[in-house]
PANU-524399 format. One line per 5 residues: their letters; for each residue z, x, y of N, C-alpha, C, CB. Coordinates in steps of 0.2 Angstrom, whole numbers, plus 2048, in hexadecimal, padded with zeros to 3 digits. Glycine has a CB too. Example, Ala and Ser with C-alpha at 12.3 -4.5 7.8 and 13.67 -1.06 7.14 Angstrom:
! residues 2
AS = 827:842:7E4:827:83E:7EA:827:842:7F0:82D:839:7EA; 823:840:7F5:824:844:7FB:827:840:800:81D:846:7FD
***
This chain:
! residues 272
MLGPS = 81E:892:856:821:890:85D:826:889:85D:81A:88D:862; 82B:889:861:830:885:861:82F:880:866:836:888:861; 832:87A:866:832:875:86B:836:86F:869:82B:872:86D; 839:86C:86E:83D:866:86C:839:861:869:841:864:873; 83E:85D:865:83B:857:861:838:851:866:840:854:85D
TGGTP = 83B:852:86C:838:84C:871:831:84D:873:83D:84C:877; 82E:853:872:827:855:874:827:858:87B:823:84F:873; 821:858:87E:820:85A:884:820:862:885:826:857:888; 81F:866:880:81F:86D:880:817:86F:881:822:86F:879; 816:873:886:80F:876:887:80E:87B:882:80D:879:88E
VSISG = 809:87B:87E:807:87F:879:800:882:87A:806:87B:872; 7FF:889:879:7F9:88C:87A:7F6:88E:873:7F9:893:87E; 7F0:88C:871:7ED:88D:86B:7E7:891:86C:7EB:886:868; 7E8:896:868:7E2:89C:868:7DF:89C:862:7E5:8A2:869; 7D8:89C:862:7D4:89C:85D:7CC:89E:85E:7D4:896:859
ANFTA = 7C8:89A:85B:7C1:89B:85C:7BD:895:85B:7BE:8A1:859; 7B8:894:85E:7B3:88E:85D:7B6:888:860:7B2:88D:856; 7BA:888:865:7BD:882:868:7B8:87F:86D:7C3:884:86C; 7B8:878:86D:7B3:874:871:7B7:870:876:7AF:870:86C; 7B3:86D:87B:7B7:869:87F:7B9:861:87C:7B3:868:885
DCVVD = 7B6:860:876:7B9:85A:873:7BE:85B:86D:7B3:856:870; 7C1:861:86D:7C6:862:868:7CC:85E:869:7C8:86A:868; 7CE:85C:863:7D4:857:862:7D9:85C:85E:7D3:850:85D; 7DF:85C:860:7E5:860:85E:7EA:85C:85B:7E9:863:864; 7EC:85D:855:7F2:859:851:7F7:85D:850:7EF:855:84B
FGTVP = 7FD:85B:851:804:85E:84F:806:85A:848:80A:85E:855; 803:85D:842:804:85A:83C:800:854:83C:80B:857:83B; 802:84E:83C:7FE:848:83C:7FE:844:843:800:843:837; 802:848:847:803:845:84E:7FE:847:853:80A:845:851; 7FB:844:857:7F6:846:85C:7FA:84A:861:7F1:840:85F
AAQVT = 7F7:84F:864:7FA:852:86B:7FA:84E:870:7F5:858:86D; 7FF:84D:874:800:849:87A:7FB:84A:87F:807:84B:87D; 7F8:851:87F:7F3:852:884:7EF:859:883:7F5:852:88C; 7E9:859:882:7E5:85F:881:7E1:862:886:7E1:85E:87B; 7E1:868:888:7DC:86A:88D:7D8:871:88A:7E0:86D:894
FVSAF = 7D2:870:88B:7CD:874:889:7CD:87A:88E:7C7:871:889; 7CE:880:88C:7CE:886:891:7C8:88A:890:7D4:88A:890; 7C7:88B:889:7C1:88F:888:7BF:88F:880:7C1:897:88A; 7BB:892:87E:7B8:891:877:7BE:895:872:7B2:895:876; 7C2:898:876:7C8:89C:872:7CE:89A:873:7C8:8A3:874
LLTAV = 7CF:895:879:7D6:893:87A:7D7:88C:87C:7D8:898:880; 7DB:888:879:7DD:881:87B:7E4:881:87D:7DC:87D:876; 7E6:87C:881:7EE:87B:883:7EF:874:881:7F0:87C:88A; 7F4:872:87E:7F6:86C:87C:7FE:86B:87E:7F5:86C:874; 7FF:864:87E:807:862:87F:809:85F:878:808:85D:885
SPPLA = 80F:862:876:812:85F:86F:813:858:870:817:862:86D; 812:854:86B:815:84E:86B:81C:84D:868:811:84A:867; 81F:847:869:826:847:865:824:847:85E:829:840:866; 829:84B:85A:829:84D:853:82E:851:851:823:850:851; 830:852:84B:835:856:849:833:85A:843:83C:852:847
GTVDV = 836:860:842:835:864:83C:82F:869:83E:832:85F:836; 82C:86D:838:827:871:83A:820:86E:837:828:878:837; 81B:86F:83C:815:86C:83A:810:871:83C:814:865:83D; 809:870:838:804:874:83A:800:870:83F:7FF:876:833; 7FE:875:844:7FA:873:84A:7F3:874:849:7FC:876:851
RVTNN = 7EE:86F:849:7E8:870:847:7E3:86D:84C:7E6:86D:840; 7DD:870:84C:7D8:86F:851:7D2:86B:84D:7D5:876:856; 7D0:866:850:7CA:863:84E:7C4:861:852:7CC:85C:84B; 7BE:863:851:7B8:861:855:7B3:85E:850:7B5:867:859; 7AD:85D:853:7A8:85A:84F:7A6:85F:849:7A2:859:853
FGTSA = 7A8:865:849:7A6:869:843:7AB:86A:83E:7A4:870:845; 7B1:867:83F:7B6:867:83A:7BD:869:83D:7B4:86C:834; 7C2:86A:838:7C9:86B:83A:7CB:872:838:7CD:865:837; 7CF:875:83C:7D1:87C:83B:7D5:87C:834:7D6:87F:842; 7D5:882:831:7D9:883:82B:7E0:884:82D:7D7:888:827
ITPLD = 7E4:882:827:7EC:883:828:7ED:88A:827:7F0:87F:824; 7F1:88D:82C:7F3:894:82B:7FA:895:82D:7EF:899:82F; 7FE:89A:82B:805:89B:82E:806:89B:835:808:8A0:82B; 800:89D:839:800:89E:840:800:898:844:7FB:8A2:841; 7FE:892:841:7FD:88D:844:804:888:845:7F8:889:841
QFTAP = 809:88A:842:80F:885:842:813:885:848:814:887:83C; 815:87E:849:819:87D:84F:820:87A:84C:816:878:854; 826:87B:84F:82C:879:84C:830:875:851:830:87F:84A; 832:86F:850:836:86B:854:83D:869:851:832:866:856; 843:86A:853:849:869:84F:849:861:84E:84F:86B:852
PPALA = 84B:85F:847:84B:858:846:851:855:849:84C:856:83F; 851:84F:84B:857:84B:84D:85C:84B:849:855:844:84F; 863:84A:84C:869:84A:848:869:845:843:86F:84B:84C; 867:83F:845:868:839:841:861:837:83C:869:833:846; 863:834:836:85E:833:831:859:82D:834:861:830:82A
PAVTA = 853:82D:832:84F:828:835:851:820:834:848:828:832; 850:81C:838:852:815:837:84D:810:83A:859:814:83B; 84C:80B:837:847:806:838:84A:800:83D:844:803:832; 848:7FF:842:84B:7F9:846:846:7F3:846:84D:7FB:84D; 840:7F4:846:83B:7EE:847:835:7F0:843:839:7EB:84E
ISPIS = 831:7EC:840:82A:7EC:83E:826:7E7:841:829:7EC:837; 81F:7E8:842:81A:7E3:844:813:7E5:841:81A:7E2:84C; 810:7E0:83E:813:7D9:83D:818:7D9:837:80D:7D5:83B; 81B:7D3:835:820:7D3:830:81E:7D1:82A:826:7D0:831; 817:7CF:829:814:7CD:823:80D:7CE:824:816:7C5:821
GPAEG = 809:7CE:81D:802:7CF:81D:800:7CF:815:800:7D6:820; 7F9:7CE:814:7F7:7CE:80E:7F8:7D4:80A:7F1:7CD:80E; 7F9:7D4:803:7FA:7DA:7FF:7F3:7DE:7FF:7FD:7D8:7F8; 7EE:7DC:800:7E7:7DF:800:7E7:7E5:804:7E2:7D9:801; 7EB:7E5:80A:7EB:7EA:80E:7E5:7E9:814:7EA:7F1:80A
GYTVT = 7E4:7EF:817:7DE:7EE:81C:7E1:7ED:823:7D9:7E8:81A; 7E7:7EE:824:7EB:7EE:82B:7F1:7F2:82B:7EC:7E6:82C; 7F3:7F3:831:7F8:7F8:833:7FF:7F5:835:7F6:7FD:839; 804:7F7:833:80B:7F5:835:80E:7FA:83A:810:7F4:82E; 810:7F8:83F:814:7FD:843:81B:7FC:843:812:7FC:84A
ITGTG = 81E:802:841:825:802:840:828:806:846:827:805:839; 82E:803:849:832:806:84E:839:807:84C:831:801:853; 83C:80D:84E:842:80E:84C:844:814:850:843:80F:845; 848:819:84D:84B:81F:84F:84B:824:84A:851:81E:852; 84A:82A:84C:84B:830:847:845:832:843:851:82F:843
FTSDC = 83F:82F:845:839:830:841:836:837:842:834:82C:844; 834:83B:83D:832:842:83D:82B:842:839:838:846:839; 829:848:839:822:849:837:822:849:82E:81E:84F:83B; 827:84A:82C:828:84A:825:82B:843:822:82D:84E:824; 82A:83D:826:82D:837:824:828:834:81F:82E:833:829
KIFFG = 82B:830:81A:828:82C:815:829:825:816:829:82F:80E; 825:821:815:827:81A:816:826:816:810:823:817:81B; 82B:812:80F:82B:80D:809:82B:806:80B:832:80F:804; 827:802:807:827:7FB:807:82B:7F9:800:820:7F8:807; 831:7F8:801:835:7F7:7FA:834:7FD:7F6:831:7F1:7F6
DNQAL = 832:7FE:7F0:832:804:7EC:82B:808:7EC:833:802:7E5; 826:804:7F1:820:807:7F1:81F:80B:7F7:81B:801:7F1; 81C:812:7F6:81C:816:7FC:815:815:7FF:81E:81E:7FB; 815:815:806:80E:814:80A:80B:81B:809:810:813:812; 805:81B:809:800:821:808:801:826:80E:7F9:81F:808
LDQTI = 803:82C:80C:805:831:811:7FF:833:816:807:838:80E; 7F9:833:813:7F3:835:817:7F1:82F:81C:7ED:836:813; 7F4:829:81C:7F3:824:820:7F9:822:824:7F0:81E:81D; 7FE:826:824:805:825:827:804:829:82E:80B:829:822; 804:826:833:804:829:83B:80A:829:83D:7FE:826:840
IMSLT = 80D:82F:83E:814:82F:842:812:830:849:818:835:83F; 813:82A:84D:810:82A:854:816:82D:859:80E:823:856; 81C:82D:857:821:830:85B:828:830:857:822:82D:861; 82D:831:85B:834:831:857:836:82A:855:839:834:85B; 833:825:859:835:81E:859:82F:81A:856:836:81C:85F
EINVP = 82A:81C:854:824:817:852:820:81B:84C:81F:815:859; 81E:817:848:81A:819:842:814:813:841:81D:81A:83B; 80E:815:840:809:810:83E:807:812:837:803:810:843; 807:80D:833:805:80E:82C:803:807:828:80C:811:828; 7FE:808:824:7FB:802:820:800:801:81A:7F4:804:81D
PPTSG = 802:7FC:819:807:7FA:813:804:7FB:80D:80A:7F3:814; 807:7FE:807:805:7FF:801:801:7F9:7FE:80A:802:7FD; 7FB:7F9:7FC:7F8:7F3:7F8:7FB:7F1:7F2:7F1:7F6:7F7; 800:7F5:7EF:803:7F3:7E9:80A:7EE:7EA:805:7F9:7E5; 80B:7EE:7F1:811:7E9:7F3:810:7E2:7F2:813:7EA:7FA
SGTVA = 816:7DF:7F0:816:7D7:7F0:81D:7D5:7F2:813:7D4:7E9; 81E:7CF:7F4:824:7CC:7F5:826:7CE:7FC:829:7CE:7F0; 82D:7CD:7FE:830:7CF:804:835:7D6:802:835:7C8:806; 833:7DB:805:836:7E1:804:839:7E5:80A:830:7E6:801; 83E:7E9:809:840:7ED:80E:83B:7F2:810:847:7F0:80D
VTVTT = 83A:7F4:817:837:7F9:819:83B:7FF:81C:832:7F7:81E; 83B:804:818:83F:80A:819:83B:810:81B:844:80B:813; 83E:815:81F:83B:81B:820:840:820:81F:839:81C:827; 83D:825:81B:842:82B:818:83F:831:819:844:829:811; 843:837:817:840:83D:817:842:840:810:844:842:81D
TGEPG = 845:83C:80C:847:83D:805:842:83D:800:84C:839:804; 83C:839:801:838:838:7FC:83A:832:7F7:837:83E:7F7; 840:82E:7F9:842:829:7F5:843:823:7FA:848:82A:7F2; 841:81C:7F8:843:817:7FC:84A:818:800:842:810:7F8; 84A:816:806:850:816:80A:855:80F:808:84F:816:811
SAGTP = 85A:80E:80C:85E:808:80B:85A:802:80D:865:809:810; 85D:7FC:80A:859:7F6:80B:85B:7F2:811:859:7F2:804; 860:7F5:814:862:7F1:81A:85F:7F2:820:869:7F3:81B; 858:7F1:820:853:7F1:825:84E:7EB:825:84F:7F8:825; 84B:7EB:82A:845:7E5:82A:841:7E5:825:841:7E6:830
TFTFG = 83F:7DF:823:83B:7DE:81D:834:7DC:81E:83E:7D7:819; 830:7DD:81A:828:7DB:81A:827:7D6:815:823:7E1:81A; 823:7D1:816:821:7CD:810:81A:7CD:80F:822:7C6:812; 818:7CE:809:812:7CF:806:810:7C8:804:811:7D4:800; 80A:7C6:804:808:7BF:802:808:7BF:7FA:801:7BD:805
SPVVT = 807:7B9:7F7:806:7B8:7F0:801:7BB:7ED:806:7B1:7EF; 801:7BD:7E7:7FC:7C0:7E3:7F6:7BC:7E3:7FE:7C1:7DC; 7F1:7BF:7E1:7EA:7BB:7E1:7E7:7BD:7DB:7E6:7BD:7E7; 7E3:7B8:7D7:7E0:7BA:7D1:7D8:7B9:7D3:7E2:7B6:7CA; 7D5:7BF:7D2:7CE:7BF:7D4:7C9:7BF:7CE:7CD:7C6:7D9
GVNPS = 7CB:7BF:7C8:7C7:7BE:7C2:7CB:7BE:7BB:7C1:7C4:7C2; 7C8:7BA:7B7:7CA:7B9:7B0:7C4:7BB:7AB:7CE:7B1:7AF; 7C5:7C0:7A7:7BF:7C2:7A3:7C2:7C4:79B:7BB:7C9:7A6; 7BF:7C1:796:7BB:7BB:797:7BE:7B5:799:7B7:7BA:792; 7BA:7B1:79B:7BD:7AA:79F:7BD:7A5:79A:7B9:7A8:7A5
FGLLG = 7BC:7A6:794:7BC:7A0:78F:7BE:7A3:788:7B6:79C:78F; 7C0:79E:784:7C3:79F:77E:7C2:798:779:7CA:7A1:77F; 7C4:799:773:7C3:793:76E:7C9:78F:76D:7C1:796:767; 7CA:789:76C:7D0:785:76B:7D2:787:763:7CF:77D:76C; 7D8:788:763:7DB:788:75C:7D9:78F:759:7D8:782:757
KTADN = 7D7:794:75C:7D4:79B:759:7D9:7A0:75B:7CD:79C:75C; 7DF:7A0:759:7E4:7A5:75B:7E2:7AC:75A:7EB:7A4:756; 7DF:7AE:755:7DE:7B5:754:7D6:7B7:756:7DF:7B7:74D; 7D2:7B2:757:7CB:7B2:759:7CA:7B4:761:7C8:7AC:758; 7CE:7B2:765:7CD:7B3:76C:7CF:7B9:76E:7D1:7AE:76F
PQVTI = 7CB:7BD:772:7CC:7C3:774:7D1:7C4:779:7C6:7C6:776; 7D4:7C9:77C:7D9:7CA:780:7D5:7C8:787:7DB:7D2:780; 7D8:7C7:78C:7D6:7C4:792:7D9:7C9:797:7D8:7BC:794; 7D4:7CB:79C:7D6:7D0:7A2:7D6:7CC:7A8:7D0:7D6:7A3; 7DB:7CC:7AB:7DC:7C9:7B2:7DD:7CE:7B7:7E3:7C4:7B2
TGAGF = 7D8:7CD:7BC:7D7:7D2:7C2:7DA:7CE:7C8:7D0:7D5:7C3; 7DC:7D2:7CC:7DE:7CF:7D3:7E2:7D5:7D7:7E3:7C9:7D2; 7E7:7D3:7DB:7EC:7D6:7DF:7F3:7D3:7E0:7E9:7D8:7E5; 7F7:7D8:7E1:7FE:7D5:7E2:802:7D3:7DC:7FE:7CF:7E7; 800:7D6:7D6:803:7D4:7D0:80A:7D8:7CF:7FE:7D6:7CB
GSSQG = 80A:7DE:7D2:810:7E2:7D2:80E:7E8:7CD:816:7DE:7CF; 811:7EE:7CE:80F:7F4:7CA:812:7F4:7C3:811:7FA:7CD; 817:7EF:7C1:819:7EE:7BA:81B:7E7:7BA:81F:7F3:7B8; 81B:7E4:7B4:81D:7DD:7B2:823:7DA:7B5:81C:7DB:7AB; 828:7DE:7B3:82F:7DC:7B4:831:7D5:7B2:830:7DD:7BB
NGTVQ = 832:7D0:7B6:833:7CA:7B4:82D:7C5:7B6:838:7C7:7B8; 827:7C9:7B8:821:7C5:7B9:81F:7C1:7B3:81C:7CA:7BB; 81A:7BD:7B4:817:7B8:7AE:810:7B7:7B0:81C:7B2:7AE; 80D:7B5:7AB:805:7B3:7AB:806:7AC:7A8:7FF:7B8:7A7; 803:7A6:7AB:803:7A0:7A9:7FC:79D:7A8:807:79C:7AC
FAFSS = 7FA:799:7A3:7F5:795:7A1:7F6:78E:7A3:7F2:797:79A; 7F4:78B:7A8:7F6:784:7AA:7F0:77F:7AA:7F9:783:7B1; 7F1:77A:7A6:7EB:775:7A6:7EE:76E:7A9:7E9:774:79E; 7EA:76C:7AF:7EC:766:7B2:7F3:766:7B4:7EB:761:7AE; 7F6:760:7B3:7FE:760:7B5:802:762:7AF:7FF:75A:7B8
DTPIL = 7FF:765:7A9:804:766:7A3:808:76C:7A5:800:768:79D; 80D:76D:7A1:811:773:7A2:80D:779:7A0:817:772:79D; 80D:77E:7A5:80A:784:7A3:80C:788:79D:80A:788:7A9; 807:78B:799:809:78F:794:808:796:794:806:78D:78E; 80C:79A:791:80C:7A1:792:807:7A5:78D:813:7A4:791
PQSIS = 804:7AA:78F:800:7AE:78A:803:7AF:784:7FD:7B4:78D; 800:7B2:77E:804:7B3:778:807:7BA:779:7FF:7B4:771; 804:7BE:77D:807:7C4:77E:804:7C7:785:807:7C9:778; 808:7CC:788:804:7D0:78D:804:7D7:78B:807:7D0:795; 7FD:7DA:78B:7FC:7E1:789:7FD:7E6:78E:7F6:7E1:786
SWSDK = 7FB:7E4:794:7FC:7E9:79A:7FD:7E6:7A0:7F7:7EE:79B; 800:7E9:7A5:801:7E5:7AC:801:7EB:7B1:809:7E1:7AC; 7FD:7EA:7B6:7FD:7EF:7BC:7FC:7EA:7C2:7F8:7F4:7BB; 7FB:7ED:7C8:7FB:7E9:7CF:7F4:7E6:7CF:7FC:7EE:7D5; 7EF:7E8:7CC:7E9:7E5:7CC:7E6:7E2:7C6:7E4:7E9:7CF
EIVVI = 7E9:7E4:7C0:7E6:7E1:7BA:7EC:7E0:7B5:7E1:7E6:7B8; 7EB:7DA:7B1:7F0:7D8:7AC:7EB:7D6:7A6:7F5:7D2:7AE; 7ED:7D9:7A0:7EA:7D7:79A:7EE:7D3:795:7E7:7DE:796; 7EC:7CE:793:7F0:7C9:78F:7EB:7C6:789:7F3:7C3:794; 7EF:7C4:784:7ED:7C1:77F:7EE:7B9:780:7F0:7C3:778
PPNVQ = 7E8:7B5:781:7E8:7AE:783:7ED:7AA:77F:7E1:7AB:784; 7F0:7A5:781:7F4:7A0:77D:7F0:79D:778:7F7:79C:781; 7F3:79B:772:7EF:798:76D:7EF:78F:76F:7F2:79A:765; 7EA:78C:771:7E9:786:773:7E6:782:76E:7E5:785:77A; 7E9:77C:76C:7E6:777:767:7E3:772:76B:7EB:775:763
GVKNA = 7DE:76E:767:7DC:769:76B:7D4:768:769:7DC:769:772; 7D1:763:76B:7CB:761:769:7C6:761:76F:7CA:75A:765; 7C9:761:775:7C4:75F:77B:7C5:766:77E:7C7:759:781; 7BF:768:782:7BF:76E:786:7C4:76D:78C:7B7:76F:789; 7C7:772:78D:7CD:773:791:7CD:779:796:7D3:773:78D
VFDVT = 7CD:777:79D:7CD:77D:7A2:7D4:77E:7A5:7C7:77C:7A8; 7D7:785:7A4:7DD:786:7A6:7DC:78B:7AC:7E1:78A:7A0; 7E1:78A:7B1:7E1:78F:7B6:7E6:795:7B4:7E4:78C:7BC; 7E5:79B:7B4:7E8:7A0:7B3:7EC:7A3:7BA:7E3:7A6:7B0; 7F2:7A2:7B9:7F6:7A4:7C0:7FB:7AA:7BE:7FB:79F:7C2
VTNTA = 7FD:7AE:7C3:802:7B3:7C2:807:7B3:7C6:7FF:7BA:7C2; 80D:7B4:7C4:813:7B4:7C8:816:7BB:7C8:818:7AF:7C6; 817:7BE:7CE:819:7C5:7CE:821:7C5:7CD:816:7CA:7D4; 823:7CB:7CE:82B:7CC:7CD:82F:7C9:7D3:82D:7D4:7CD; 82B:7C8:7D8:82E:7C5:7DE:82F:7BE:7DE:82B:7C7:7E4
GLTSD = 82C:7BB:7D8:82B:7B4:7D8:826:7B0:7DB:832:7B1:7DA; 821:7B4:7DE:81B:7B2:7E1:816:7B0:7DC:819:7B6:7E6; 812:7AA:7DD:80D:7A8:7D8:807:7A7:7DC:810:7A2:7D4; 802:7A9:7D8:7FB:7A9:7DB:7F8:7A2:7DB:7F6:7AD:7D6; 7F5:7A0:7E0:7F2:799:7E1:7ED:798:7DB:7EE:799:7E8
TTPVD = 7EB:792:7DA:7E6:791:7D5:7DF:790:7D9:7E7:78B:7D1; 7DA:794:7D6:7D3:794:7D8:7CE:794:7D3:7D2:79A:7DD; 7C8:792:7D5:7C3:792:7CF:7C2:799:7CB:7BC:791:7D3; 7C4:79E:7CF:7C2:7A4:7CB:7C8:7A6:7C6:7C1:7AA:7D0; 7CD:7A2:7C6:7D2:7A4:7C2:7D2:7A0:7BB:7D9:7A3:7C5
QYTYY = 7CD:79C:7BA:7CC:797:7B4:7CA:79A:7AD:7C8:792:7B6; 7CE:798:7A9:7CD:79A:7A2:7CB:793:79E:7D3:79E:7A0; 7C6:793:79B:7C4:78C:797:7C4:78E:78F:7BC:78A:79A; 7C7:789:78C:7C7:788:785:7C2:783:782:7CE:787:782; 7BE:785:77E:7B9:781:77B:7BA:780:774:7B2:785:77C
NSAGL = 7B8:77A:773:7B8:778:76B:7B3:77C:768:7B7:76F:769; 7B5:77F:762:7B0:783:75F:7AB:780:75C:7B2:787:75A; 7AD:779:759:7A8:775:756:7A2:773:75A:7AC:76F:753; 7A4:772:760:79F:770:765:79A:775:766:7A2:76D:76A; 79B:77B:765:797:781:766:792:782:761:79C:787:768
QS = 793:77F:75A:78F:781:755:788:77E:756:792:77E:74F; 783:781:754:77C:77F:754:77A:77B:74E:778:784:756
***
């Protein structure tokens, strides 16, 4: 069936096992209005959308299967999607909230990017031709352009930006090593969030008091939630507690907390 992208088309849906509490979705967009006629017939009003989508019916017993007979087509708008505003404009990288994107030319096949990171399709809700609700990807960091595209690639950067919070270190394992033991100290796994999907120009630092931070001997692997390093070789005779901080490619550095600490012990003091 065909209808305009502005919505408002009455649609008759024939089938079986319909109930009064049925919900109708045009792709991922809920119908503007649903009327229960009988166990074999529903009527619905198409929402604003563009392209060809599957019309599916859901009740307490499940959702109808996709078939070639359930499709509804609305011609797409002439202009490419464009973002004019987002709300809120910042939030934590850990996610758990939704960003509302307003603009023009949004269609059911739109993909949303925060920088180079695509938001999850199954959590992207195209509300209308001018509004999208989406949780930001949890791999994001820094200030990034929010773009909407139908090509599967990030759009142009000349759009509103979203700022992710600084990375956070939630654990250092193991949390101790020995002074002066370059080869004996095992690799250290740093866990957290907001590190970035790749190292780029990101760094890991071991900081003791007000001294100049030092770098690990090497970085074995780097992902958004985990970094593996060979700890720096530290000389001395007194036990020393270092804060392990992560700076991501956006130049944002994690705050120091008790859980990011790595302690160097004098091996002589550990002998019995």
